[in-house]
Structures are given as C-alpha cells and as structure tokens.
C-alpha positions in Angstrom: -6.1 69.3 -60.8 -8.1 67.1 -63.3 -6.6 66.1 -66.5 -7.5 68.8 -69.2 -10.0 67.7 -71.8 -8.7 67.2 -75.4 -5.1 66.5 -74.6 -2.7 64.5 -76.8 -3.3 64.4 -80.7 -6.4 66.6 -80.4 -4.4 69.5 -78.8 -1.5 69.0 -81.1 -3.7 69.3 -84.1 -5.6 72.3 -82.6 -2.3 74.0 -82.1 -1.2 73.4 -85.6 -4.4 74.9 -86.9 -4.0 77.9 -84.6 -0.6 78.7 -86.1 -1.6 78.1 -89.7 -4.7 80.3 -89.4 -3.1 82.9 -87.2 -0.2 83.3 -89.6 -2.5 83.4 -92.6 -4.7 85.9 -90.8 -1.9 88.3 -90.1 -0.8 88.2 -93.6 -4.3 88.9 -95.0 -5.0 91.6 -92.4 -1.8 93.5 -92.8 -3.5 96.3 -94.8 -6.1 96.6 -92.1 -3.4 96.7 -89.5 -1.7 99.6 -91.3 -5.0 101.5 -91.8 -6.0 101.1 -88.2 -2.6 102.2 -87.0 -2.7 105.3 -89.1 -6.2 106.2 -87.9 -5.1 105.7 -84.2 -2.1 108.0 -84.6 -4.0 110.7 -86.4 -6.9 110.6 -83.8 -4.8 110.5 -80.6 -1.2 109.8 -81.4 0.9 106.9 -80.5 1.0 104.1 -79.1 -1.0 102.1 -81.6 -1.1 99.0 -79.4 -2.4 98.4 -75.8 -1.0 95.6 -73.7 -2.5 94.3 -70.6 -1.7 91.4 -68.1 -4.1 88.5 -68.3 -4.1 85.1 -66.8 -3.4 82.2 -69.1 -3.0 78.6 -69.2 -2.0 77.0 -65.8 -2.4 80.4 -64.3 0.6 81.8 -66.0 0.2 85.5 -66.7 1.0 86.9 -70.1 0.6 90.2 -71.9 -2.4 90.4 -74.2 -2.2 92.6 -77.4 -5.0 94.9 -78.6 -5.3 98.0 -80.7 -5.5 100.9 -78.3 -9.0 102.3 -78.0 -8.8 104.6 -75.1 -7.2 107.9 -74.5 -3.4 107.8 -73.8 -2.5 107.3 -70.2 -6.0 106.8 -69.3 -6.8 105.3 -65.9 -9.7 103.9 -64.1 -11.7 100.6 -63.9 -10.8 97.5 -65.9 -14.4 97.3 -66.7 -15.6 99.3 -69.7 -19.3 100.3 -70.2 -21.0 101.6 -73.2 -20.4 105.4 -73.5 -17.2 105.3 -71.4 -15.6 108.7 -71.9 -12.1 107.1 -72.1 -12.8 105.6 -75.5 -11.4 107.6 -78.3 -13.3 108.5 -81.5 -11.5 105.9 -83.5 -11.7 103.4 -80.6 -15.4 103.3 -80.6 -15.9 101.7 -84.1 -12.9 99.4 -83.4 -14.6 98.0 -80.2 -17.9 97.8 -82.1 -16.6 95.7 -84.8 -14.1 93.8 -82.6 -11.2 95.1 -84.7 -9.3 95.9 -81.6 -8.8 92.2 -81.0 -7.0 91.5 -84.2 -3.4 91.9 -82.6 -4.3 88.8 -80.4 -3.3 86.7 -83.5 0.3 87.6 -82.4 -0.6 86.0 -79.0 -1.9 82.9 -80.8 1.3 82.6 -82.8 3.5 82.9 -79.7 1.4 80.2 -77.9 -0.2 82.3 -75.2 -3.7 81.9 -76.7 -5.6 79.9 -79.1 -8.2 81.0 -81.8 -10.9 79.4 -79.7 -10.8 79.1 -75.9 -12.0 80.8 -72.7 -11.4 84.5 -72.9 -8.5 85.4 -70.5 -9.3 87.5 -67.4 -7.4 90.2 -65.6 -5.7 88.9 -62.4 -8.1 90.6 -60.1 -11.1 88.5 -61.2 -9.2 85.2 -61.1 -9.3 82.9 -58.1 -6.7 80.3 -58.8 -7.8 78.0 -55.9 -11.3 77.8 -57.1 -12.2 74.4 -58.7 -14.0 76.3 -61.7 -10.9 78.4 -62.4 -8.6 75.3 -62.1 -10.7 73.6 -64.7 -10.8 76.6 -67.1 -7.1 77.4 -66.8 -6.1 73.8 -68.0 -6.5 75.2 -71.6 -5.2 78.0 -73.5 -7.4 81.1 -73.4 -8.8 82.1 -76.8 -9.8 85.0 -79.0 -13.3 83.6 -79.3 -15.3 81.5 -76.9 -18.9 80.7 -76.1 -19.2 83.4 -73.3 -17.9 86.2 -75.6 -20.3 85.4 -78.2 -23.4 85.2 -75.8 -22.2 88.3 -74.1 -21.2 90.4 -77.1 -23.3 93.2 -75.8 -21.6 93.1 -72.4 -20.7 96.8 -72.3 -24.5 97.7 -72.8 -25.5 95.3 -70.0 -22.9 96.9 -67.6 -24.0 100.4 -68.6 -27.5 99.6 -67.2 -26.0 98.8 -63.8 -25.5 101.2 -61.0 -22.4 99.3 -60.0 -20.8 97.8 -63.0 -17.8 96.4 -61.2 -20.0 94.5 -58.7 -22.5 93.4 -61.3 -19.7 92.0 -63.5 -18.2 90.1 -60.6 -21.3 88.8 -59.2 -23.5 88.2 -62.2 -21.7 88.3 -65.5 -18.5 86.6 -64.6 -20.0 83.5 -62.9 -22.4 83.1 -65.9 -19.3 83.2 -68.3 -17.5 80.6 -66.2 -20.4 78.2 -66.5 -20.4 78.7 -70.3 -16.7 78.1 -70.5 -17.2 74.8 -68.5 -19.9 73.8 -71.0 -17.6 74.6 -73.9 -14.7 72.6 -72.4 -17.0 69.5 -72.2 -18.2 69.8 -75.9 -14.5 69.7 -77.0 -15.4 69.7 -80.7 -13.8 71.2 -83.9 -17.3 71.5 -85.3 -18.6 73.6 -82.3 -15.4 75.7 -82.4 -16.0 76.4 -86.1 -19.6 77.4 -85.3 -18.3 79.8 -82.7 -15.8 81.4 -85.0 -18.5 81.9 -87.7 -20.9 83.5 -85.3 -18.1 85.8 -83.9 -17.2 86.8 -87.4 -20.8 87.3 -88.4 -21.7 89.7 -85.3 -18.3 91.5 -85.8 -19.3 92.3 -89.4 -23.0 92.9 -88.7 -23.3 94.0 -84.9 -26.5 95.5 -85.5 -28.0 92.0 -86.1 -26.9 90.6 -82.8 -29.6 88.5 -81.3 -28.8 87.0 -78.0 -31.9 84.7 -77.8 -31.2 83.4 -81.3 -27.6 82.6 -80.4 -28.7 80.7 -77.3 -31.1 78.7 -79.5 -28.3 77.9 -82.1 -25.8 76.9 -79.5 -28.5 75.0 -77.4 -27.9 77.1 -74.2 -30.2 78.8 -71.7 -28.8 81.7 -69.7 -30.1 84.8 -68.3 -28.6 88.3 -67.7 -30.8 88.6 -64.6 
C-alpha cells in the first residue's frame, strides 16, 4: 500500500483543526440537537440516533452516528431513494437540509472521521483488495467530500433508476471513487475550505443546487450517465 498523501505535520494540523471545529460546532449546535431530538421523539418516538457500521481508515469498521430519519425497526436496502416510504415526516426535512449528519461531529472528535474526507461506505460496497479502495482508505473518512457535494442529489438520481442498488454499484460508486482519488491528490486546505463552504451553502439552500455550476467551480467533469 502506498504512503498516504499529506502525512506528518499536515495531518497533525488537520487533526487539530478537526478537534477544534468539531468541539465548537457541537457547542454551537446544542440547541439544534435538542430541537431535532424533540421533533423525532414527538413524530415517531425514540431512539433519536441511528448508528450504522461503515468502513474507516485502513479498513477498520466503526459506527457512524446520524439523527434517525427512518421508521423505527425499518428494514430494507441500504440504498435510499427519493420518496422512500421508510423516511419519517421529520426525517424528510432532516435529510433535505443534511441536518441528520450533524451527530457525526462526535465521530470527528473520537477520531473515526474528519471534517473533510471521503465519505465512508457500508462494508458491502467496499473491496479492500482493490487498489482504488486501498488508496482511499489511507485517510480518515469525512463528513464532507468532493463526491458528496457533486452527488448531493443522489437520492433523486437513484429514484429514476429501475434498479437503484445496481445503478449505485455500477455507476455512481465508481464515479465517486474517482472523485475521491482526485481530491486526495489535491491535498489542500484551501480546497477543503471550498468544499465545506459549498456543502454548507447547499445544505442551507438545497433548492439552489446546480451540479454543472459545482463542476465548473471545482474544475471537474463527470457525468451521471
């Protein structure tokens, strides 16, 4: 396995920023946490949080935290498409504005995740022996990354497919992996900041999401076809 990009001082400084901003974010967002928790309980009862196994740095599994957006004890595909009937009334706006991702600040504090890094996948989609996965898993997964910004409307894309699971595995996931490799090569705080600002912008104003504009801003060219 090749040496991970951005090791040493760069990674130590990035980790320090992760801890500082995650701790600050948790303190600032506590009123939001309380309000969301109350809404979830009033809508569908406890639990408030949802935990799921994801593959982290060096292939190590960890439990990712999210606000619960689906019905209690719901089962089915790990793929979620627009209009999924498992999503609760409160869960729909939480997903739309990405508020369900806020508890991952705890994952950042713990060291399982970074603020910016490749989004962690569920084990069934990860091929540990594949070179592309070996490269991506050298770094901590993140809350925001290049692929998640470009594919913010992923659920709508999947809803248009007759076989969302296959379409994700064969089309969207390979495209995301290529974007993750591109991001790792950039290895820039300035680029990371740009990604965070874009993620925040489209979380606050999802109706303004423009994939082609994002590709132009980030200098990438990728198709959903």
